[in-house]
C-alpha positions, 0 to 999 in steps of 0.5 A: 488544527492547521495541518499541511501535507507536503509531497514532491512526487514528480508526476502531477496528481490531486484528490481527483485522481483517487482511483487512477492507476497512475497513483502508487501507495504513497499518493493514495495514502496522502489523499485518504488521510487529508480527506479524513482529517478535513472531514474531522474538522481540521484545516488541511492544505496539501502542497504538491505538484498538482496542476493549477487547474486542480488548485483548490482551498486545500490542494495547491502547487508547492509554489504557493507555500511562500505566497501563502506564508501560513504557520501550521500546527503540523506539517507532514511530508511524504518521505522528504525532510527537505520540504520542511525548508519552505514551511512554518510549522510547530511540529514536523513529521515524515511519512516514510515508505522506505528502509533507507540506509544511512548511505542513501539518506545522505545521498538523497541529501536528507541529513542536513534537513533532518538535523535542522527540523528534527522530524518525527518519523511515521513508519508503516509496520513492524518490519519497517521499524525493525529494519530502518536505521535507528539513526534516521529515527533519533527524534522519534518514530511511530507506526501507523497501520494503513487502510484501503480505499473506501471503494474496496470496503463498499464493493459487493462481493461476487457469489460466482468466483472463478474457481481456477483463477489466481491473481497478483496485483503488486508491482512487477518488481516485487518478485513477480518473476519468483511467482511465475517461476513457482507457477510454471514449475510447481503449481500449473503442472499439478493443476493445469486448469489454473490461470494466473492473472498478473500485473503486466511484466512481459511475462504472459505465457498462454502455455502456462495460462499466465495472463496479463491483466489490463491496467485501467481504473480502480473499478477494473482492478476490483472486478479482477480481484472479485473474480479471483479465488486466490491472491498470490504474493511471495513478498519482497524485502522492499515491501513495507506494507503491501496495500495490494495484499490489504486490498485483497484481504478486504475483498475476502480473497485468501492470500498465499505468501512467503512472508518476505518483507512485511507480508507476514504482517498481512496474513494470519496463517491458517486464518486469512491465508497461508504463509509458506516457508519455501517454494514447495509450501507456497505451491502446496498451499495454492493447490490446496486452495484451488482444490479443497473447497472446505479450506477455501470456504473456511478462510473466506468466512474468516475474511468476511468476518473481518471485513470493514474492521479498519478504515481510513477514518480509523487510520486518521484517528491513529494519526491524530494520536501520533501528531497531537 
């Protein structure tokens, strides 16, 4: 099939940036899906705001759409129905990464293009589907489970994990303040050898062993994760999948969450981590994983058994079922 991906992310990136810290989930997803579909023999072009020196046969700047004048079998837009206005395609799909109320849908000037092109929406979880406005999925909606970069699947696990280190790698605005509050009030006072490695948020506090991790390349992130005993992530109502938690799971790190947003979908309670009902439970489960080696080893063993069970190849196969 002739397939194109469309993305109007303002910053410039291409397939070369697959392990760059500047990428967010949406850009990582697009790179991985386009790579997998091309590897499966499909004719794939990505149109985005990449630099001219990144232009290849299958990565081009959006300005090339009209020049190429190609009719595609499938057009997949990253979150923006307006991008279909310049493309010829038999079937159109939108990869959505937001709940987007009707008010925001209209304010973002999506409504006219939505009605004109009638795209099928691809959502990224049950929480996402349940909470997105039904009016924005009138022309169909499907759920696509996501995977993590191959570098996470291929990384060798560390034998010597730092038994006192917890880590948070999601975005700072995804309830890192809540995590810090629980850490200071309920976790650290009961386990003062513990340290929390956290996404930079101007919240480092040596008094409570809160350490800002350095935002470098993907390998540095992986090394920080592999050293950590626990992944702490309360969750957030805007978190529709949480690739950060999926990355931790793939590296076999027990997760503690409050299940806010989609986080309850990322953790099998008692098997791959714990889903706490409140702040007290969150602190209790965290301290248990720090202090109780049997519980930690049992969950770690469960995670190792699951490792590599879902890849971007599997994800692209599921995408093909949706778009074919």
